[in-house]
C-alpha angles and dihedrals in degrees: 000000000000125000092220096056117106130189094236115075117248112253112252123243094256092060091047092051090048091052092047091050093049091049089049091050091050089051090052092048091049091050091049092050090049091053091048091050091050092051092048091049091052091049091051090048091052091046091050091051091050089051089051090055090047093050092048091054092043092053090050090053092047091050090053090050091047093051090049090051091048088060090062115086130200092264089067096058113115109257090214090065096244117168130211117212120193110207119192114195139154125278098225105025095238095136106093114244096334094109096042093050091047093049092045093053094049092043093051093047099045107024093097092053100033091130088068096044129086117193123206107199125207105188135035097253095056092048092051094047099047095041089053091046091057100251121144101256113197 
């Protein structure tokens, strides 16, 4: 009896090659997924930075609007109780339901008193919606 003999048969070369190949394939798949994840991460990073630029510019615009509104005093408020609403929307509508939710909220809140409301639209979609809805668009 030999010391090197075991009770389980030794796997043949074909099984070993198959296992090596499957491990190699798994390694390639893992590497591909890693590359895809890296690319997606870079895209998200670029998108976040572009949003940061947008928000910086948006805050500058809002500060200008705020300073202009600070100039107004209470004597300049319309005695008829008219309101001015500034609506900022997208140009092309490629932002999911952001525009529709915004328009719906404003429409529900001010539709009953739309004769006393002026709407200043920033963006093509808001102009189209409120003009069609019968609001006074300035």
